[in-house]
N, C-alpha and C positions, 0 to 999 in steps of 0.2 A: 281959731286958726292955730294957736299955740298947742292946744290939746291934740290937734291932728298931727302936728309936727312931733310932739312927744310920743304919740302912738306909733308914728312911722319910725322914729329913732329906736324905740323899744323893740319894734318888729325887726328892724335891721340888726340890732344887737342879738336878739334871739336867733336870728338866721345865722349870724356869724358864729355864735356859740354852738348851735346845732351842727354847723359844718365842721368846726373844730372837733367836736365830740365824735362825729362820724369818721373823720380822718384818724383820730386816735384809735377808735375801735377797729378800723381797717388795718392800721399798722399792727395792732395787737393780734388780730386774726392772722395776719401774714407771719408774725413771729411765731405764733403757735404752730402754724403749718410747717414752717422751716424746722422748728424743734422736733416735731413729729417725724419729719423725713429723716433728720439726723439720727434720731433714736432708732428708727427702723433700719436704716442703712448700717449704723454701727453694730447693732445687735446681729444682723444678718452676716456682716463681715466677720465679726468675732466667732460666730458659730461655724461659718465656713472655714475660717482659718484653723480653728481648733480641730474640726473634723479632718481637715487635710493633714495637719501635723500629726494627729493620732494615727491616721492611716500610713503615713510615711514612716513613723516610728515602728509600727507593727511590722511593716514590710522589711525595714532594716533589721529588726530583731529576727525575723524569720530567715532572712538571707544569712545573717551571722550564724544562726544555729545550723543552717544547711551547710555553710562553709566549714564549720567546725567538724561536723559529721563526715563530710567528704575528706577533709584533711586527715582525720583519724583513720578512716577506712584506707586512704592512700598509704599512710605510714604503715599500717598493719600489713597491707598487701606487699609493700616494699620489703618489710622485715621478713615476711614469709618467703618471698622470692629469694632474698639474700641468704636466708637460713638454708633453703633447699639447695642453693648454689654452693654453699660452703660444705655441704655434705658430700658432694661429688668432686670438689676441686682439690688443688694441692695446697701447700702451706702458704704460698704467696697469695693465692686466691682467698684463702681464709683470712689473712691479715687485711687484705683489701676490703673484704666483706665486713669485717669487724669495724674497720674505720668508717665505712658507710653507715653501718648500724649506729655507731656512736654519733655521727653527724645527724642522723634522723632523730635520735632521741634527744639531742641537744636543741633541735628546732621545734 
């Protein structure tokens, strides 16, 4: 009878140990799955953010270059118009045109 009780107690202990081991393995698998999701999400987020920032920077650089070209063309056009105006105007017009040219060159 004692042998039977010892065998039952040993079986119960092995069952408890097996259950603990399975719980530990399940928790470990869950942690691995969480870490894999975090790695995938973080990598994708970094790549998307980097691509977005790069595109925005390129767009801003293109706009800046376009604005500079437009401003230079506008100033040149204004200078040409003022120069042609001064050719046909009187002395007062000439002084006014020169002051405008000075303002354009200063900006």
